N, C-alpha and C positions, 0 to 999 in steps of 0.2 A: 504494500500500500504506500502511495506517495505521501510525503509530508503535506499536510493541508487538505487531504482528501476527507470527505465526510465519513464518519464511522456509524452514522445512524440516519434514519429518515427525520425530517422536521417533526418537532413536537410542539403542539399547541398548548399553551399554558394561559389560563384566563383567571380573572377574579383575584381573590386573595392569594392564590398560589402564584399568580403573575406578580403581585406586589412583593411577595417574599423573594421570588427569584430576582426581581429588579433590585431589591434591597441588598441581596447577596452580591450582585454584580457591582453595584455602586460602592459597596464596602471594600471591595478588593481583597488584598492579602490579609488585612487586619480582621476582616469578618465583622459581624454585628451580633449584638445581644439584645434581648427584649428589655434590658435595663436602659439601653440607649435609645431604642426604637420600640417603645411600648405598643403592643398589639395583643389582642386576645388570640389564643391558640397558635402562637408562633411555632411551637414544637410540632403541632399537627401539620402546618404548611410545610415545614421542613421534611416531615415524614412523607407527605404526598409527593414532594419534589424528588425525594429518593426513590419512590415507587415508579416515577417516570424514567429513572435511570441516571439522575444527576448525582455526582459524587460530592457529598457535603461532609466536612469534618466538624465534629463537635468537641470543643474544649470546655472544661468546667473551670470557672474562676470564682475565687472567694470574694465576697463583698461584706462590708461592715454595715454600720448604721443601726437603726432601731431594731431591725430584724436581720441580723447577720446570717450568712449562709453561703450558698453557691448559686451561680447562674450559668447558663450555657452560652457560649459564643460559637456562632456558626460561620464556616468559611467555605465558599464554593471552590471545589478542586477541579471540576470539569472545565475543559476549554469549550467555549460555545460561541456561536455567532447568532445574534438576534436578527430575525427576519421580520421587519415590521410591515404592516399593511398587506400581508398575504391573505388570500382567501381561497377557499376550495372551489 
């Protein structure tokens, strides 16, 4: 396979799944957490994106404050090209 050749067919991602994917793309190598970008069900959207075949890393980070604990930081590991305005 030549470098730059597609390895899969286009995948259509819509709604909150598309929001989560765009957030991952925008976050780049640093990734994002729901601490920085609060949204309900972030982990569910990440799970759905993984079911589409996207490679997404999860790192757990400690946080302090009134309710100390850990939170997840998600980072997109898949290389992808966004095809906007495509329709079937």
